[in-house]
Backbone bond lengths (Angstrom), bond angles and torsions (degrees), N, CA, C in turn:
res aa  C-N    CA-C-N  psi(-1)  N-CA   C-N-CA  omega(-1)  CA-C   N-CA-C  phi
1 X - - - 1.463 - - 1.523 109.69 -
2 X 1.338 117.43 129.21 1.460 121.35 178.43 1.519 110.40 -70.51
3 X 1.340 115.59 153.28 1.466 119.92 -177.35 1.518 111.65 -56.58
4 X 1.328 117.17 -40.19 1.460 120.89 -177.42 1.524 112.56 -66.98
5 X 1.338 117.77 -15.42 1.459 121.82 179.86 1.528 112.41 -90.96
6 X 1.320 117.82 -4.23 1.464 122.49 179.08 1.529 108.05 -94.31
7 X 1.336 119.12 116.24 1.475 119.44 -174.72 1.523 114.88 -76.81
8 X 1.343 117.63 -28.58 1.469 121.63 -173.45 1.520 109.77 -117.67
9 X 1.330 116.15 124.12 1.464 120.92 176.74 1.522 108.89 -120.74
10 X 1.325 115.39 130.24 1.464 122.64 -177.23 1.522 108.80 -100.59
11 X 1.323 117.15 118.88 1.459 123.16 -178.99 1.523 108.94 -92.71
12 X 1.342 116.10 123.02 1.452 121.35 -179.21 1.532 109.97 -129.90
13 X 1.336 118.46 107.99 1.465 121.06 172.37 1.532 110.01 -70.51
14 X 1.323 116.47 140.19 1.464 119.48 -178.77 1.521 111.65 -133.99
15 X 1.327 114.09 146.02 1.457 122.72 168.56 1.521 106.09 -153.24
16 X 1.322 115.72 112.27 1.468 121.99 -177.87 1.529 112.00 56.55
17 X 1.315 115.53 55.51 1.463 121.56 178.38 1.532 111.08 -122.03
18 X 1.328 117.19 31.09 1.468 120.62 -177.12 1.528 111.82 -60.11
19 X 1.309 118.38 -35.76 1.463 120.80 -178.62 1.523 112.61 -71.13
20 X 1.322 116.31 -26.59 1.459 120.24 -175.51 1.524 113.88 -98.55
21 X 1.340 117.55 -25.55 1.454 119.54 -167.79 1.526 113.20 -64.52
22 X 1.325 117.81 -46.98 1.467 117.82 -175.33 1.522 113.03 -64.81
23 X 1.347 120.42 -48.55 1.471 117.64 177.36 1.523 112.80 -61.12
24 X 1.338 117.58 -34.83 1.457 120.01 177.54 1.522 110.74 -66.71
25 X 1.342 116.92 -45.21 1.463 120.72 179.88 1.523 110.92 -61.23
26 X 1.311 117.82 -44.82 1.463 120.78 -179.51 1.528 110.66 -61.41
27 X 1.334 117.33 -41.16 1.457 120.43 179.24 1.524 111.53 -66.49
28 X 1.333 117.17 -41.97 1.463 120.76 178.86 1.523 111.94 -64.31
29 X 1.313 116.58 -43.49 1.461 120.44 -175.16 1.520 112.52 -75.59
30 X 1.335 117.04 -6.78 1.463 119.80 170.61 1.526 110.87 -66.57
31 X 1.324 116.88 -20.66 1.457 122.65 172.77 1.536 107.68 -85.54
32 X 1.326 119.05 110.82 1.471 121.23 -172.35 1.521 114.26 -65.41
33 X 1.323 118.00 -17.21 1.467 120.60 -179.79 1.521 112.62 -87.08
34 X 1.350 117.64 -1.76 1.465 121.12 -170.17 1.516 113.05 -112.44
35 X 1.333 114.89 146.35 1.450 123.61 168.74 1.521 108.53 -127.86
36 X 1.315 116.22 171.99 1.465 121.23 -173.28 1.518 110.22 -128.34
37 X 1.339 116.06 129.83 1.464 122.59 172.52 1.533 107.37 -110.15
38 X 1.318 116.64 112.69 1.463 122.06 177.93 1.527 108.42 -96.88
39 X 1.315 116.64 126.01 1.468 121.92 176.45 1.522 106.49 -111.28
40 X 1.324 116.42 102.11 1.460 119.95 -173.54 1.520 111.43 -105.88
41 X 1.328 115.68 132.74 1.466 122.28 -177.70 1.534 111.62 -96.52
42 X 1.331 115.12 53.72 1.470 121.38 175.90 1.528 111.12 56.85
43 X 1.327 116.20 51.13 1.465 121.73 -177.71 1.524 111.07 -60.75
44 X 1.322 118.59 126.44 1.466 120.22 178.75 1.522 114.17 -69.04
45 X 1.341 117.67 -14.65 1.467 119.49 -179.40 1.529 112.96 -87.80
46 X 1.339 117.92 4.20 1.458 120.70 176.03 1.520 115.09 90.43
47 X 1.331 117.93 14.14 1.459 120.38 179.20 1.527 111.46 -57.00
48 X 1.326 117.09 -41.53 1.459 120.04 -179.29 1.523 112.73 -63.03
49 X 1.323 116.76 -41.59 1.477 120.34 178.35 1.523 110.67 -65.16
50 X 1.321 116.72 -39.34 1.456 120.40 176.94 1.526 110.24 -62.59
51 X 1.329 117.32 -42.15 1.462 121.00 178.74 1.522 110.69 -61.65
52 X 1.331 117.39 -40.79 1.469 120.51 177.58 1.527 110.86 -61.79
53 X 1.315 117.14 -39.49 1.468 120.17 178.92 1.524 110.61 -65.20
54 X 1.326 116.40 -43.70 1.458 119.94 178.44 1.529 111.00 -62.72
55 X 1.330 116.30 -37.08 1.458 119.95 177.79 1.522 110.96 -61.87
56 X 1.332 116.74 -44.30 1.469 121.15 -179.61 1.521 111.47 -66.55
57 X 1.322 117.09 -35.91 1.462 121.15 -175.67 1.519 113.57 -78.68
58 X 1.337 116.76 -34.78 1.461 119.18 -169.38 1.528 114.56 -104.07
59 X 1.324 118.27 -31.12 1.454 120.52 -175.19 1.518 113.82 76.20
60 X 1.327 116.92 0.02 1.473 120.55 179.22 1.518 111.76 -125.59
61 X 1.321 116.40 27.15 1.461 122.10 174.71 1.519 108.56 -126.52
62 X 1.319 116.24 127.63 1.462 123.38 174.29 1.528 107.39 -111.09
63 X 1.324 116.66 143.84 1.465 120.16 -176.89 1.523 110.05 -125.87
64 X 1.317 115.66 129.39 1.464 122.90 172.73 1.524 107.03 -110.11
65 X 1.329 117.33 116.39 1.459 121.55 179.16 1.526 109.07 -97.83
66 X 1.330 116.06 129.20 1.461 121.08 176.98 1.526 108.35 -118.62
67 X 1.338 118.28 153.60 1.462 120.63 -170.85 1.519 114.90 -73.18
68 X 1.355 117.52 -21.71 1.463 120.77 -175.89 1.523 108.73 -165.53
69 X 1.349 115.91 176.55 1.453 120.43 176.87 1.524 109.47 -69.68
70 X 1.321 116.34 119.48 1.454 121.57 -175.70 1.529 112.87 -122.12
71 X 1.332 116.69 8.20 1.458 119.93 177.34 1.517 112.34 104.95
72 X 1.346 114.90 143.85 1.453 120.56 -177.71 1.519 112.24 -61.49
73 X 1.336 116.35 -42.48 1.462 119.48 -178.22 1.513 112.63 -61.95
74 X 1.326 117.27 -42.01 1.461 119.58 179.05 1.520 110.92 -69.13
75 X 1.341 117.50 -30.96 1.462 120.55 175.74 1.524 110.56 -65.95
76 X 1.316 116.93 -42.68 1.463 119.96 176.92 1.526 110.61 -59.94
77 X 1.321 117.06 -45.38 1.466 119.08 -179.24 1.522 111.24 -60.64
78 X 1.331 117.00 -42.70 1.464 120.48 178.62 1.527 110.68 -62.53
79 X 1.338 116.28 -41.46 1.456 119.83 178.34 1.516 112.70 -67.22
80 X 1.327 116.66 -39.29 1.463 120.11 177.74 1.531 110.62 -61.47
81 X 1.314 116.43 -43.43 1.470 119.25 -179.10 1.527 110.84 -62.56
82 X 1.343 117.17 -42.21 1.454 119.15 178.99 1.533 110.48 -64.05
83 X 1.329 116.35 -43.27 1.465 119.85 -179.76 1.527 111.27 -62.70
84 X 1.323 117.52 -41.77 1.460 120.20 178.58 1.527 111.05 -66.99
85 X 1.317 116.74 -36.35 1.468 120.39 178.92 1.523 112.14 -62.30
86 X 1.346 116.97 -31.12 1.456 119.79 -179.48 1.532 111.25 -99.18
87 X 1.339 114.92 24.36 1.461 123.13 169.17 1.528 114.21 68.05
88 X 1.335 117.83 32.54 1.463 120.54 174.88 1.525 109.99 -62.06
89 X 1.316 116.91 136.19 1.457 121.96 173.79 1.530 111.22 -92.90
90 X 1.321 115.44 -26.52 1.459 122.21 176.15 1.521 107.39 -134.31
91 X 1.336 115.67 140.73 1.459 120.85 178.42 1.518 108.29 -128.17
92 X 1.328 115.80 126.04 1.450 120.80 178.02 1.517 110.37 -109.04
93 X 1.317 115.38 158.46 1.466 121.23 169.56 1.522 107.85 -124.59
94 X 1.325 115.09 142.61 1.461 122.36 178.12 1.512 108.44 -145.09
95 X 1.330 116.11 158.39 1.455 120.42 170.81 1.524 109.30 -77.24
96 X 1.322 115.82 151.94 1.465 121.13 -177.95 1.521 112.88 -84.44
97 X 1.325 117.99 -4.14 1.461 120.86 -167.87 1.525 114.89 -99.29
98 X 1.345 116.64 15.32 1.471 122.47 179.23 1.526 112.95 71.32
99 X 1.321 117.31 16.24 1.460 120.64 175.55 1.523 112.11 -73.37
100 X 1.335 116.18 -27.70 1.460 122.00 -179.20 1.523 108.97 -103.49
101 X 1.308 117.10 129.73 1.463 122.83 -174.86 1.532 110.31 -82.81
102 X 1.340 118.46 116.80 1.468 120.40 178.54 1.525 113.60 -60.83
103 X 1.324 117.62 -19.74 1.459 120.65 179.24 1.528 112.19 -63.44
104 X 1.338 117.48 -14.67 1.465 121.11 -179.41 1.522 112.50 -82.50
105 X 1.336 119.12 -7.30 1.467 120.70 -176.47 1.522 113.59 -53.01
106 X 1.338 119.93 -46.50 1.474 118.56 179.03 1.522 113.29 -59.14
107 X 1.326 118.12 -33.50 1.464 120.84 178.62 1.527 110.81 -66.48
108 X 1.326 116.81 -38.68 1.466 120.34 176.56 1.531 110.32 -64.07
109 X 1.319 117.01 -45.05 1.464 120.24 -179.46 1.522 111.36 -63.09
110 X 1.313 116.68 -39.21 1.469 119.89 177.80 1.524 110.38 -63.30
111 X 1.338 117.00 -44.46 1.472 120.38 179.92 1.515 111.87 -65.57
112 X 1.343 116.99 -29.37 1.469 120.66 -177.56 1.522 113.02 -69.27
113 X 1.336 117.30 -10.24 1.466 119.12 175.53 1.521 111.34 -63.74
114 X 1.344 116.33 -25.37 1.463 120.88 -178.73 1.521 113.39 -118.28
115 X 1.343 117.69 -3.43 1.457 121.03 -174.81 1.519 111.21 -130.64
116 X 1.343 116.01 150.57 1.464 121.55 175.17 1.524 111.40 -90.99
117 X 1.328 116.98 -27.23 1.459 123.22 176.27 1.515 108.20 -135.08
118 X 1.333 115.65 119.52 1.463 121.53 178.32 1.529 107.36 -109.86
119 X 1.323 116.76 122.93 1.458 122.16 -179.03 1.524 109.10 -109.77
120 X 1.328 115.97 128.57 1.460 120.87 175.85 1.518 109.41 -81.34
121 X 1.322 116.61 114.19 1.463 121.37 -172.21 1.524 112.25 -100.97
122 X 1.328 114.51 137.12 1.463 121.66 173.47 1.524 112.39 -86.35
123 X 1.354 116.34 -9.46 1.461 120.32 -171.01 1.524 113.62 -130.20
124 X 1.305 117.83 16.37 1.461 119.95 -176.11 1.520 111.39 -67.28
125 X 1.315 116.35 -42.40 1.473 121.94 177.11 1.527 107.65 -130.97
126 X 1.316 115.12 85.24 1.453 119.64 -175.54 1.519 110.73 78.51
127 X 1.324 116.53 -151.81 1.464 122.73 -179.37 1.520 108.14 -117.26
128 X 1.342 117.20 120.18 1.470 121.32 -179.61 1.526 109.07 -118.32
129 X 1.333 114.63 71.75 1.459 122.79 -179.41 1.520 108.20 -129.89
130 X 1.340 115.85 134.85 1.458 121.03 179.29 1.520 110.81 -107.16
131 X 1.314 116.01 136.48 1.473 123.91 170.99 1.526 113.86 67.56
132 X 1.329 117.08 29.14 1.454 121.08 171.01 1.524 109.09 -104.05
133 X 1.332 116.12 147.47 1.458 120.52 172.66 1.519 109.32 -73.78
134 X 1.323 116.50 159.95 1.463 119.91 177.98 1.525 110.41 -61.96
135 X 1.345 117.13 -33.06 1.470 120.16 178.58 1.528 111.13 -63.44
136 X 1.333 116.44 -41.57 1.468 118.96 -178.84 1.522 111.16 -71.00
137 X 1.320 116.90 -37.96 1.460 119.96 176.50 1.519 110.25 -60.48
138 X 1.335 116.41 -45.66 1.460 119.87 -179.79 1.521 111.57 -64.28
139 X 1.340 117.49 -39.96 1.458 120.78 178.33 1.521 110.47 -60.62
140 X 1.338 117.02 -46.09 1.457 121.07 179.03 1.521 111.30 -63.85
141 X 1.337 116.64 -43.45 1.468 120.18 -179.37 1.523 110.95 -62.91
142 X 1.320 117.11 -44.39 1.466 120.20 -179.64 1.533 111.23 -68.54
143 X 1.334 117.66 -32.82 1.465 120.17 176.05 1.522 110.53 -61.92
144 X 1.325 116.24 -41.58 1.462 119.65 177.46 1.523 111.60 -67.40
145 X 1.328 116.49 -39.00 1.462 119.89 177.13 1.534 110.55 -63.24
146 X 1.303 116.93 -39.22 1.465 122.79 177.69 1.528 110.39 -60.00
147 X 1.336 116.26 -47.70 1.462 120.94 179.89 1.525 110.60 -62.58
148 X 1.336 116.95 -46.02 1.470 120.41 -178.56 1.521 111.83 -62.09
149 X 1.332 116.59 -42.06 1.458 119.84 -175.46 1.526 112.08 -66.82
150 X 1.314 117.22 -29.75 1.471 120.72 -177.87 1.524 111.92 -89.81
151 X 1.318 116.55 -41.78 1.468 120.02 -173.88 1.519 113.52 -92.76
152 X 1.321 116.81 -21.38 1.454 119.52 -176.56 1.521 114.21 84.05
153 X 1.333 117.98 5.84 1.464 120.17 178.01 1.527 110.25 -61.34
154 X 1.322 116.11 136.32 1.458 120.86 177.90 1.524 109.29 -106.50
155 X 1.320 114.65 62.80 1.453 121.91 179.44 1.521 108.65 -126.60
156 X 1.316 116.92 145.25 1.457 119.13 179.40 1.521 111.71 -77.74
157 X 1.349 117.04 -24.53 1.467 120.72 -176.62 1.530 109.29 -139.67
158 X 1.330 115.19 86.26 1.466 121.31 -177.46 1.518 112.75 -73.39
159 X 1.343 117.50 -18.31 1.461 121.06 -171.65 1.525 113.28 -108.77
160 X 1.313 117.94 6.79 1.458 120.57 178.95 1.528 110.85 -66.63
161 X 1.342 116.01 136.53 1.451 120.62 178.17 1.518 113.96 -97.04
162 X 1.343 117.15 2.19 1.469 121.01 178.49 1.521 106.78 -95.02
163 X 1.344 116.31 104.08 1.459 121.37 -170.15 1.521 111.15 -145.37
164 X 1.321 114.50 157.47 1.459 121.52 170.59 1.517 109.13 -128.09
165 X 1.338 115.67 129.10 1.458 122.92 178.14 1.523 109.72 -113.56
166 X 1.313 117.18 136.54 1.459 120.08 168.52 1.529 109.28 -74.53
167 X 1.308 115.41 150.49 1.462 121.18 -178.46 1.528 111.77 -55.18
168 X 1.332 117.06 -43.80 1.460 120.73 -176.68 1.522 111.23 -57.51
169 X 1.325 117.14 -40.28 1.462 120.22 -179.78 1.525 110.59 -61.79
170 X 1.322 117.45 -47.43 1.464 120.18 -177.89 1.526 111.44 -66.26
171 X 1.314 117.18 -31.34 1.460 119.93 179.07 1.522 112.17 -72.12
172 X 1.323 118.05 -29.15 1.460 120.92 -172.60 1.523 115.01 -106.49
173 X 1.323 117.43 -12.22 1.460 118.73 -170.78 1.525 112.81 -75.88
174 X 1.333 117.83 -17.30 1.463 120.86 179.37 1.513 112.33 84.17
175 X 1.328 116.84 59.17 1.464 121.04 -177.37 1.523 112.73 -56.40
176 X 1.333 116.05 -34.85 1.464 119.98 -177.78 1.526 112.59 -68.97
177 X 1.335 117.55 -14.62 1.467 121.58 -179.05 1.526 113.00 -93.18
178 X 1.309 117.76 -8.76 1.462 120.51 -176.27 1.521 109.55 -77.44
179 X 1.312 116.39 125.88 1.465 121.63 -173.81 1.518 113.64 -92.73
180 X 1.316 117.81 -23.96 1.462 120.59 -175.94 1.523 110.07 -66.06
181 X 1.328 115.97 129.18 1.457 119.78 -179.63 1.518 112.73 -105.42
182 X 1.340 117.23 -16.76 1.455 121.05 -177.69 1.516 112.35 -107.41
183 X 1.324 115.76 -146.06 1.462 121.06 -176.32 1.525 112.43 -66.60
184 X 1.321 118.34 -23.04 1.460 120.42 179.34 1.524 112.26 -69.72
185 X 1.333 117.09 -7.59 1.465 120.90 170.87 1.524 110.17 -53.04
186 X 1.329 117.21 -37.71 1.455 121.84 -178.57 1.523 110.95 -63.63
187 X 1.322 117.00 -41.26 1.461 121.16 178.64 1.527 109.84 -67.06
188 X 1.323 116.96 -43.51 1.469 119.83 -178.65 1.522 111.48 -63.89
189 X 1.325 117.40 -39.97 1.469 119.94 178.40 1.530 110.65 -63.08
190 X 1.331 117.21 -43.22 1.461 119.89 -179.67 1.527 110.85 -64.41
191 X 1.336 117.18 -43.94 1.467 120.45 179.12 1.521 111.35 -60.67
192 X 1.302 116.56 -48.00 1.463 119.81 -179.00 1.521 111.02 -61.24
193 X 1.335 116.55 -42.63 1.458 119.79 -178.93 1.529 111.23 -61.34
194 X 1.333 116.67 -45.52 1.463 120.73 179.61 1.526 110.61 -64.76
195 X 1.322 117.08 -47.84 1.457 120.62 -176.11 1.526 112.78 -67.05
196 X 1.319 117.75 -25.37 1.458 121.04 179.29 1.530 112.65 -88.43
197 X 1.321 116.03 2.26 1.451 119.72 174.09 1.509 115.41 88.63
198 X 1.331 118.31 10.38 1.463 119.80 175.73 1.531 109.63 -73.52
199 X 1.304 115.01 156.94 1.465 121.38 -179.99 1.534 108.62 -85.16
200 X 1.329 116.00 114.45 1.462 122.24 -175.85 1.525 108.57 -120.69
201 X 1.320 116.50 130.61 1.455 120.62 178.51 1.515 111.37 -150.51
202 X 1.333 115.91 178.20 1.461 121.81 -174.80 1.516 111.52 -127.94
203 X 1.335 115.23 152.20 1.458 122.16 166.67 1.519 107.62 -126.31
204 X 1.310 116.15 156.52 1.460 120.54 -179.99 1.524 110.33 -77.10
205 X 1.332 117.09 135.68 1.451 122.52 172.31 1.528 108.58 -129.70
206 X 1.325 115.62 167.05 1.456 122.23 170.57 1.518 107.85 -110.04
207 X 1.312 116.67 124.96 1.462 122.65 -179.01 1.520 108.43 -104.61
208 X 1.338 116.25 127.76 1.466 121.16 179.76 1.526 109.36 -114.19
209 X 1.314 116.88 136.68 1.464 121.47 177.98 1.526 110.09 -60.08
210 X 1.336 116.05 143.28 1.463 120.35 -178.71 1.525 111.02 -57.04
211 X 1.346 114.77 147.32 1.465 121.11 179.28 1.523 112.20 -98.05
212 X 1.324 117.30 -25.48 1.458 122.08 -178.29 1.520 109.58 -129.26
213 X 1.356 116.57 148.01 1.459 120.87 176.22 1.519 111.77 76.68
214 X 1.337 114.62 -165.05 1.464 119.30 -178.05 1.517 110.04 -144.30
215 X 1.324 115.33 163.49 1.454 121.70 -178.31 1.528 110.87 -62.54
216 X 1.360 115.83 147.36 1.463 121.25 -178.83 1.536 112.76 -103.24
217 X 1.334 118.37 6.62 1.466 120.18 -176.99 1.524 110.20 -68.35
218 X 1.335 116.11 131.11 1.458 122.00 -178.12 1.532 110.69 -106.44
219 X 1.332 116.03 171.19 1.463 120.45 175.59 1.527 110.61 -62.16
220 X 1.324 116.53 -34.43 1.463 119.72 177.45 1.532 110.61 -63.77
221 X 1.338 116.79 -41.08 1.459 120.37 177.55 1.524 110.72 -60.16
222 X 1.325 116.60 -42.46 1.460 120.96 -178.68 1.526 110.68 -64.32
223 X 1.331 116.49 -43.48 1.464 120.04 178.58 1.525 111.24 -63.22
224 X 1.326 116.58 -43.05 1.467 120.58 178.96 1.522 110.36 -63.31
225 X 1.340 116.32 -40.33 1.461 120.23 -179.53 1.529 111.52 -63.33
226 X 1.326 116.96 -33.56 1.461 120.48 179.22 1.523 112.07 -72.50
227 X 1.332 117.09 -34.95 1.462 121.39 -175.18 1.524 113.49 -89.25
228 X 1.317 117.46 -29.12 1.461 120.73 -173.93 1.527 113.60 -58.25
229 X 1.341 120.79 -44.42 1.465 118.36 179.26 1.525 113.63 -56.78
230 X 1.333 117.94 -35.40 1.462 120.34 177.99 1.515 111.07 -69.79
231 X 1.336 117.29 -38.71 1.476 120.05 176.64 1.526 110.05 -63.63
232 X 1.321 116.57 -41.96 1.459 120.16 179.89 1.525 110.91 -66.22
233 X 1.327 116.65 -37.72 1.464 119.65 177.44 1.523 110.51 -62.21
234 X 1.334 116.80 -41.82 1.464 120.10 178.26 1.525 110.80 -63.95
235 X 1.339 116.64 -41.26 1.464 120.15 176.34 1.521 111.01 -58.20
236 X 1.324 115.88 -43.86 1.461 120.08 -178.60 1.512 111.11 -63.79
237 X 1.324 117.21 -40.34 1.464 120.83 179.30 1.517 111.43 -64.26
238 X 1.339 115.77 -28.43 1.465 120.84 178.48 1.529 112.53 -87.35
239 X 1.351 115.71 0.34 1.455 119.61 176.75 1.504 114.81 84.84
240 X 1.339 118.59 19.36 1.464 120.88 178.97 1.541 108.85 -120.29
241 X 1.314 118.00 144.50 1.465 125.91 -9.75 1.518 111.21 -76.86
242 X 1.316 117.54 157.89 1.456 121.92 -179.09 1.517 110.24 -82.59
243 X 1.321 115.20 170.49 1.450 119.36 177.84 1.523 110.07 -64.44
244 X 1.333 115.58 150.64 1.463 119.70 -177.77 1.516 111.19 -68.53
245 X 1.296 116.66 154.72 1.464 122.30 177.92 1.516 109.81 -97.10
């Protein structure tokens, strides 16, 4: 199947995810409507080389190689551009660490019939997280409450990275204007989508703690995440971004 014939492309940023990438890719590609865009930041463990091999073997994997770690948000933008270039009609984002279950893809596609942005929520109906301590659950819950209280977002999970975007949203949202380079990119995308009048909603997912490797969140990411909601609030007060045309 040619790339242009695949309607859904899943963008996955990677750094040292060699142990997780192949089982994740195989599970994703079991869905015949899906392809995979790997954005690798020159992983020293060979993740990029593995992605190239999967691309050659499957015909439904695209690889973006970057020279170094440049931030999650910039990786998403690079992946979005590649997906749009190959005529993706839907673009998803997932974590590379097997925390997000590929079996949920059909549920996202079904929800996208009525929504422009579908967010997989860990908190839509209670808490659906596996193998987290109560302290980590509370930290995540309070982080979402913090974002909601400042930005006004009416979402149960503003920071979830398991999402589906319609092509039209990515074309019109102004990717080049997004300043967040780390995990707060997810919050900025949700705010912009809501404020521009796109249809944004959630479905329930189950989130499982990674089995291999470790989290890549840095102190810089944490600082940006704390400040970004206030920057977005100021943007909103100034009337930016405006509703879509």
